[in-house]
VEXDREN-2710 file (C-alpha; in Angstrom, 1 decimal):
% VEXDREN-2710
k/r/px/py/pz
1/MET/-44.6/-13.7/49.7
2/ARG/-44.2/-11.0/47.1
3/ARG/-43.9/-8.5/50.0
4/ALA/-41.0/-10.6/51.4
5/LYS/-39.3/-10.7/48.0
6/ASP/-39.5/-6.9/47.8
7/ALA/-38.2/-6.5/51.3
8/ALA/-35.3/-8.9/50.7
9/ARG/-33.6/-6.3/48.5
10/SER/-33.2/-3.8/51.3
11/ILE/-32.5/-6.5/53.9
12/GLY/-29.6/-7.8/51.8
13/LEU/-28.1/-4.3/51.7
14/LEU/-28.1/-3.8/55.5
15/SER/-24.7/-3.3/57.1
16/ASP/-23.4/-5.5/59.8
17/ALA/-24.2/-2.9/62.4
18/GLN/-27.8/-2.4/61.1
19/LYS/-28.5/-6.1/61.3
20/ARG/-27.2/-6.3/64.8
21/GLU/-29.4/-3.4/65.8
22/ALA/-32.4/-5.0/64.3
23/LEU/-31.9/-8.3/66.1
24/GLN/-31.2/-6.5/69.4
25/ALA/-34.5/-4.7/69.0
26/ILE/-36.3/-8.0/68.3
27/ALA/-34.7/-9.6/71.4
28/SER/-35.8/-6.7/73.6
29/ALA/-39.3/-6.7/72.1
30/ILE/-39.7/-10.4/72.8
31/ALA/-38.5/-10.1/76.4
32/GLY/-40.8/-7.1/76.9
33/ALA/-43.8/-8.9/75.4
34/ALA/-43.4/-12.1/77.5
35/ASP/-46.8/-11.9/79.1
36/GLU/-48.5/-11.4/75.8
37/ILE/-46.7/-14.3/74.2
38/ILE/-47.3/-16.7/77.1
39/ALA/-51.0/-15.8/77.1
40/ALA/-51.3/-16.5/73.4
41/ASN/-49.4/-19.8/73.9
42/ALA/-51.8/-20.8/76.7
43/ASP/-54.6/-20.6/74.1
44/ASP/-52.7/-22.9/71.8
45/LEU/-52.0/-25.4/74.6
46/ARG/-55.7/-25.5/75.6
47/ARG/-56.7/-26.2/72.0
48/GLY/-54.0/-28.7/71.7
49/ARG/-55.0/-30.7/74.7
50/ASP/-58.7/-30.6/73.6
51/ALA/-57.6/-31.9/70.2
52/GLY/-55.5/-34.7/71.7
53/LEU/-52.1/-33.2/70.8
54/SER/-49.4/-35.7/71.8
55/GLU/-47.3/-34.9/74.9
56/ALA/-44.2/-34.6/72.8
57/LEU/-45.8/-31.9/70.6
58/GLN/-47.3/-30.2/73.7
59/ASP/-43.8/-30.0/75.1
60/ARG/-42.4/-28.5/71.9
61/LEU/-45.4/-26.0/71.8
62/SER/-45.2/-24.9/75.4
63/LEU/-43.7/-21.5/76.3
64/ASP/-43.2/-20.2/79.8
65/GLU/-41.1/-17.3/81.3
66/SER/-37.8/-19.2/81.1
67/ARG/-38.4/-20.3/77.5
68/VAL/-39.4/-16.8/76.3
69/ALA/-36.3/-15.5/78.0
70/ALA/-34.3/-18.1/76.3
71/LEU/-35.7/-17.1/72.9
72/ALA/-34.7/-13.5/73.5
73/ALA/-31.2/-14.6/74.6
74/ALA/-30.8/-16.7/71.5
75/VAL/-31.6/-13.7/69.3
76/ARG/-29.0/-11.6/71.2
77/GLU/-26.4/-14.4/70.7
78/ILE/-27.2/-14.5/67.0
79/SER/-26.9/-10.7/66.8
80/VAL/-23.2/-10.8/67.9
81/LEU/-22.1/-13.6/65.7
82/PRO/-19.8/-12.7/62.7
83/ASP/-21.7/-11.5/59.7
84/PRO/-21.8/-14.4/57.2
85/VAL/-22.4/-12.1/54.2
86/GLY/-19.4/-10.8/52.2
87/ARG/-17.0/-13.5/53.2
88/VAL/-14.3/-14.1/50.6
89/LEU/-14.6/-17.8/49.7
90/ASP/-12.1/-17.9/46.8
91/ARG/-9.8/-15.4/45.0
92/ARG/-7.8/-15.8/41.9
93/THR/-6.5/-13.9/38.9
94/LEU/-6.8/-15.2/35.4
95/PRO/-3.8/-15.2/33.0
96/ASN/-5.3/-12.3/31.2
97/GLY/-5.4/-10.2/34.4
98/VAL/-9.1/-10.5/35.2
99/ALA/-9.5/-10.7/39.0
100/LEU/-12.1/-13.2/40.3
101/THR/-13.5/-13.1/43.8
102/LYS/-16.1/-15.5/45.2
103/VAL/-18.1/-14.0/48.0
104/SER/-21.0/-15.1/50.2
105/VAL/-24.4/-13.5/49.6
106/PRO/-27.9/-14.0/51.1
107/PHE/-30.3/-16.4/49.4
108/GLY/-32.9/-13.7/49.4
109/VAL/-36.1/-15.2/50.8
110/VAL/-36.0/-18.2/53.1
111/GLY/-39.2/-20.1/53.7
112/ALA/-39.9/-22.4/56.6
113/ILE/-42.6/-25.0/57.3
114/TYR/-42.8/-26.4/60.7
115/GLU/-45.4/-27.5/63.4
116/ALA/-46.0/-26.8/67.0
117/ARG/-42.6/-25.1/67.5
118/PRO/-43.0/-21.3/68.3
119/ASN/-39.2/-21.3/69.1
120/VAL/-38.6/-22.0/65.5
121/THR/-40.5/-18.8/64.5
122/VAL/-37.9/-16.8/66.4
123/ASP/-34.8/-18.9/65.6
124/ILE/-35.3/-19.0/61.9
125/THR/-36.3/-15.3/61.7
126/ALA/-33.2/-14.2/63.6
127/LEU/-30.9/-16.4/61.5
128/ALA/-32.5/-15.3/58.3
129/LEU/-32.2/-11.6/59.1
130/ARG/-28.6/-11.9/60.4
131/SER/-27.7/-13.5/57.1
132/GLY/-29.4/-10.8/55.1
133/ASN/-32.5/-12.7/54.1
134/ALA/-36.2/-12.1/54.4
135/VAL/-38.3/-14.9/55.8
136/VAL/-41.8/-16.5/55.1
137/LEU/-43.1/-18.7/57.9
138/ARG/-45.7/-21.5/58.0
139/GLY/-45.9/-22.5/61.7
140/GLY/-49.0/-24.6/61.6
141/SER/-52.4/-24.4/63.3
142/ALA/-51.2/-25.9/66.6
143/ALA/-49.1/-22.8/67.4
144/ALA/-51.3/-20.2/65.5
145/SER/-51.8/-17.9/68.4
146/SER/-48.2/-18.1/69.7
147/ASN/-46.8/-17.5/66.2
148/ALA/-49.1/-14.6/65.4
149/ALA/-48.1/-12.8/68.7
150/ILE/-44.4/-13.4/68.1
151/VAL/-44.5/-12.3/64.4
152/SER/-46.3/-9.1/65.3
153/VAL/-43.8/-8.3/68.1
154/MET/-40.9/-8.9/65.7
155/GLN/-42.4/-6.9/62.9
156/GLN/-42.9/-3.9/65.2
157/ALA/-39.4/-4.2/66.5
158/LEU/-38.0/-4.0/62.9
159/ALA/-40.1/-0.9/62.2
160/SER/-38.9/0.7/65.4
161/VAL/-35.3/0.7/64.0
162/GLY/-36.2/1.7/60.4
163/VAL/-36.0/-1.8/58.9
164/ASP/-38.7/-3.0/56.5
165/PRO/-41.1/-5.1/58.6
166/GLY/-42.2/-6.9/55.4
167/ALA/-39.0/-8.9/55.8
168/ILE/-41.0/-11.1/58.2
169/GLN/-44.1/-12.7/56.7
170/THR/-46.4/-15.6/57.6
171/VAL/-48.8/-17.6/55.6
172/ASP/-50.5/-19.1/58.7
173/PRO/-53.7/-17.1/58.2
174/PHE/-54.2/-19.0/54.9
175/GLY/-54.0/-22.4/56.5
176/ARG/-53.1/-25.3/54.2
177/ASP/-53.6/-23.1/51.2
178/GLY/-50.9/-20.9/52.5
179/ALA/-48.6/-23.9/52.9
180/ARG/-49.2/-25.1/49.4
181/ALA/-48.6/-21.6/48.1
182/LEU/-45.3/-21.4/50.0
183/MET/-44.2/-24.8/48.6
184/THR/-44.9/-23.6/45.0
185/ALA/-43.6/-20.1/45.3
186/ARG/-40.6/-20.7/43.0
187/GLY/-39.3/-17.3/42.0
188/LEU/-40.6/-15.6/45.1
189/VAL/-39.0/-17.9/47.7
190/ASP/-35.4/-19.0/47.2
191/VAL/-35.1/-21.9/49.6
192/LEU/-37.5/-23.8/51.8
193/VAL/-36.7/-25.6/55.1
194/PRO/-39.2/-28.0/56.6
195/ARG/-38.9/-29.0/60.3
196/GLY/-41.2/-31.4/62.0
197/SER/-42.5/-34.9/61.6
198/ALA/-41.2/-37.4/59.0
199/ASP/-44.6/-37.1/57.2
200/LEU/-44.4/-33.3/57.0
201/ILE/-40.8/-33.4/55.7
202/ARG/-41.8/-36.1/53.1
203/THR/-44.7/-34.0/52.0
204/VAL/-42.6/-30.8/51.5
205/VAL/-39.9/-32.7/49.6
206/ALA/-42.4/-34.4/47.3
207/GLU/-44.6/-31.4/46.6
208/SER/-42.4/-28.3/46.7
209/THR/-41.2/-26.6/43.5
210/VAL/-39.0/-24.4/45.7
211/PRO/-35.5/-25.9/46.4
212/VAL/-35.6/-27.7/49.7
213/ILE/-33.0/-28.2/52.4
214/GLU/-34.2/-31.4/53.9
215/THR/-34.1/-31.8/57.7
216/GLY/-34.7/-35.4/58.8
217/ALA/-36.3/-37.4/61.5
218/GLY/-34.1/-38.6/64.3
219/VAL/-33.8/-42.3/64.7
220/VAL/-30.7/-41.8/66.8
221/HIS/-28.4/-44.5/68.1
222/ILE/-25.9/-45.0/70.9
223/VAL/-23.6/-48.0/70.8
224/LEU/-22.2/-49.2/74.1
225/ASP/-19.0/-50.9/73.1
226/GLU/-17.2/-53.7/74.9
227/THR/-15.0/-51.2/76.7
228/ALA/-17.6/-48.6/77.6
229/PRO/-17.2/-47.4/81.2
230/LEU/-20.4/-48.1/83.1
231/GLU/-20.7/-44.6/84.5
232/TRP/-20.3/-43.0/81.1
233/ALA/-22.7/-45.5/79.5
234/ARG/-25.4/-44.9/82.1
235/ASP/-25.1/-41.2/82.3
236/ILE/-24.9/-40.5/78.6
237/VAL/-27.8/-42.8/77.7
238/VAL/-30.0/-41.3/80.4
239/ASN/-29.1/-37.8/79.4
240/ALA/-29.7/-38.5/75.7
241/LYS/-33.1/-40.0/76.4
242/VAL/-34.5/-38.2/79.4
243/GLN/-33.3/-34.6/79.3
244/ARG/-35.8/-33.7/76.6
245/PRO/-37.3/-36.8/74.9
246/SER/-39.5/-34.8/72.4
247/VAL/-36.6/-33.5/70.3
248/CYS/-34.9/-35.0/67.3
249/ASN/-31.5/-35.5/68.9
250/ALA/-32.8/-37.7/71.7
251/VAL/-31.6/-41.2/71.5
252/GLU/-34.2/-43.8/70.3
253/THR/-32.1/-47.0/70.1
254/VAL/-29.3/-48.3/72.3
255/LEU/-27.1/-51.1/71.0
256/ILE/-25.0/-53.0/73.6
257/HIS/-21.9/-55.2/72.7
258/ARG/-22.6/-58.7/73.9
259/ALA/-19.3/-58.9/75.7
260/ALA/-20.4/-56.0/77.9
261/ALA/-24.1/-56.9/78.3
262/ASP/-23.9/-58.6/81.7
263/ARG/-22.0/-55.6/83.0
264/LEU/-23.9/-52.7/81.4
265/VAL/-27.5/-53.8/80.8
266/PRO/-28.9/-54.1/84.4
267/ALA/-27.5/-50.7/85.5
268/VAL/-28.4/-48.8/82.3
269/VAL/-32.0/-50.2/82.2
270/GLU/-32.5/-49.5/85.9
271/ALA/-31.4/-45.9/85.5
272/LEU/-33.7/-45.4/82.5
273/VAL/-36.7/-47.0/84.2
274/SER/-36.1/-45.0/87.4
275/ASN/-36.4/-41.9/85.2
276/GLY/-39.8/-43.0/83.8
277/VAL/-38.5/-44.6/80.6
278/THR/-40.2/-47.6/79.0
279/VAL/-37.5/-50.0/77.7
280/HIS/-38.4/-52.0/74.6
281/GLY/-35.8/-54.7/74.7
282/ASP/-34.9/-57.8/72.8
283/GLU/-34.9/-61.2/74.6
284/THR/-31.4/-60.7/76.0
285/ILE/-32.1/-57.2/77.4
286/LEU/-35.3/-58.4/79.1
287/GLU/-33.5/-61.4/80.6
288/LEU/-30.6/-59.4/82.0
289/ALA/-32.6/-56.5/83.2
290/GLY/-35.6/-58.3/84.5
291/GLN/-37.9/-55.6/83.3
292/GLY/-39.1/-53.9/80.1
293/VAL/-41.4/-54.8/77.3
294/PRO/-40.6/-57.0/74.2
295/ALA/-39.3/-55.1/71.2
296/THR/-40.8/-55.6/67.8
297/GLU/-39.5/-54.7/64.3
298/GLU/-41.3/-51.4/64.5
299/ASP/-39.3/-50.4/67.6
300/TRP/-36.0/-50.4/65.6
301/GLU/-37.6/-48.0/63.1
302/ALA/-39.3/-45.8/65.8
303/GLU/-38.7/-42.1/66.4
304/TYR/-40.5/-42.2/69.7
305/LEU/-40.1/-38.5/70.8
306/SER/-41.2/-39.8/74.2
307/LEU/-39.9/-41.6/77.3
308/ASP/-39.5/-44.8/75.3
309/VAL/-36.3/-46.4/74.1
310/ALA/-35.4/-49.5/72.1
311/MET/-32.5/-51.7/73.3
312/ARG/-30.7/-54.6/71.6
313/VAL/-27.7/-56.7/72.3
314/VAL/-25.4/-57.1/69.3
315/ASP/-22.6/-59.6/68.8
316/ASP/-19.9/-57.0/67.9
317/LEU/-19.2/-53.7/66.3
318/ASP/-19.9/-55.1/62.9
319/ALA/-23.4/-56.0/64.0
320/ALA/-23.9/-52.6/65.5
321/LEU/-22.8/-50.9/62.3
322/ASP/-25.1/-53.1/60.2
323/HIS/-28.1/-52.2/62.5
324/ILE/-27.3/-48.5/62.1
325/ARG/-27.0/-48.8/58.3
326/ARG/-30.4/-50.4/58.2
327/TYR/-32.4/-48.3/60.5
328/SER/-30.7/-44.9/60.9
329/THR/-32.1/-41.7/59.5
330/GLN/-28.6/-40.4/59.2
331/HIS/-29.1/-37.8/62.0
332/THR/-26.8/-38.5/64.9
333/GLU/-25.1/-41.6/66.2
334/SER/-22.7/-42.0/69.2
335/ILE/-20.4/-44.7/70.4
336/ILE/-19.2/-45.1/74.0
337/THR/-15.8/-46.8/74.0
338/MET/-12.3/-46.7/75.3
339/ASN/-11.0/-48.5/72.2
340/GLU/-9.5/-45.9/69.9
341/ALA/-9.5/-48.3/66.9
342/ASN/-13.3/-48.9/67.3
343/ALA/-13.9/-45.1/67.8
344/ALA/-12.0/-44.4/64.6
345/ARG/-13.8/-47.1/62.7
346/PHE/-17.2/-45.8/63.9
347/THR/-16.5/-42.3/62.9
348/ALA/-15.3/-43.4/59.5
349/GLU/-18.1/-45.9/58.7
350/VAL/-21.2/-44.3/60.1
351/ASP/-22.8/-42.1/57.4
352/SER/-24.8/-39.7/59.5
353/ALA/-24.8/-35.9/59.7
354/VAL/-23.2/-36.0/63.2
355/VAL/-21.1/-38.9/64.6
356/MET/-19.9/-38.8/68.2
357/VAL/-17.6/-40.6/70.5
358/ASN/-18.2/-40.7/74.2
359/ALA/-20.8/-37.9/74.2
360/SER/-24.5/-37.4/74.5
361/THR/-26.4/-37.1/71.2
362/ARG/-28.2/-34.1/72.8
363/PHE/-25.2/-32.0/71.7
364/THR/-26.4/-32.1/68.1
365/ASP/-27.8/-28.6/68.2
366/GLY/-26.9/-25.3/66.6
367/GLY/-26.7/-23.5/70.0
368/GLU/-24.4/-26.2/71.4
369/PHE/-22.2/-26.1/68.3
370/GLY/-21.8/-22.3/68.8
371/PHE/-24.1/-21.2/66.0
372/GLY/-26.4/-19.2/68.4
373/ALA/-29.4/-21.2/67.1
374/GLU/-30.2/-23.4/64.2
375/VAL/-32.5/-23.4/61.2
376/GLY/-32.7/-27.2/61.5
377/ILE/-30.5/-30.3/61.4
378/SER/-29.9/-31.3/57.8
379/THR/-29.7/-35.0/57.0
380/GLN/-29.1/-34.5/53.3
381/LYS/-25.7/-34.2/51.6
382/LEU/-26.1/-31.2/49.3
383/HIS/-25.0/-27.7/50.5
384/ALA/-25.7/-28.2/54.2
385/ARG/-25.4/-31.1/56.5
386/GLY/-25.9/-31.3/60.3
387/PRO/-27.0/-28.3/62.4
388/MET/-27.5/-25.3/60.1
389/GLY/-26.5/-21.9/61.2
390/LEU/-25.8/-18.6/59.5
391/ALA/-23.4/-19.8/56.8
392/GLU/-25.9/-22.3/55.5
393/LEU/-28.4/-19.5/54.8
394/THR/-26.0/-17.9/52.3
395/SER/-25.1/-18.7/48.7
396/ALA/-22.2/-17.3/46.7
397/LYS/-21.5/-15.2/43.7
398/TRP/-18.4/-14.5/41.6
399/ILE/-17.2/-10.9/41.1
400/ALA/-14.9/-10.3/38.1
401/ARG/-12.9/-7.1/37.8
402/GLY/-11.1/-6.4/34.5
403/ALA/-9.4/-3.6/32.7
404/GLY/-10.9/-3.9/29.2
405/GLN/-10.1/-7.6/28.6
406/VAL/-12.1/-9.4/25.9
407/ARG/-12.1/-13.1/25.2
408/GLY/-10.2/-14.2/22.2
END
């Protein structure tokens, strides 16, 4: 970590063009090392299956040719995004003539703790470097071989263009001791971002002495309002659950307005079941759909990350909002409605990082939002909230320019 701190000084001084060149070199190196990365990933997958790793984590862990190509493409996209460093955030002149300018600056060293997600190794590194930061990674034992291969490839790429490869560090070889050291590296690491299970995030928040940007679990809701078009309701719910169920923006609970239940429930449940989804429904859902399993209290609190979804009929929008307030993790919620008043009320009253109207929750993503990639999806309210891109990896400083003024 001290190596990263030393490297951060030179990384923070790189020009826009130099940072672009470094990321282009990383993208080319990742694409060129696809076979090596996929072979290392196969080792991780074999160990994961032997250890009983869940299907959701196996999906997050898995890399194939298309996913490696997507990693390289994401780095290229980040490389051409506007430089977030040096932006003028505020400017004013004091009555005594001192000129003040507030500008964006890198944090310095960004730490990341995550699990079974080799894509995060690439995304966070690329975002950190583009925003002038060094990075220290803890990717977990499940992805140890994949992450080691990727980090080595990226370090070599930096060296090839004259950038200090010490800007990319990993504590994975030190196991849990490395994770603890990273969480307590105050003074060496400027900010720490955890990504993963609710347990992992809680542990980092509780034990870290380094400032933490908290990313949260995704107990994500979709509300099918009384006026929800059947086709929209069916297609959006299926997309939000089925496209990639192991990610945090996949829907976990669907709430249906009682006045629309007869019209919507049978078709939506049938579409879900035909896509392999197990529906955990309340009594009304099971009666109307004729299939599914009874929901319990635990289902309303569940982040399944699998082909499971909880469904409940609610009396009205008030009841839906009450349910969300009780069970939401403040990640993403969406309402399907043709009623503008209800849409406006939903966006005003739901206190989540992302609130949607008539769209799939799968759009809560840094790439989809145009950030190129994301550090994570912050569910806290300080500094960053929602998908975190380049701007969220910068801080600010004030520059004062005077002409001999002294304070009286």
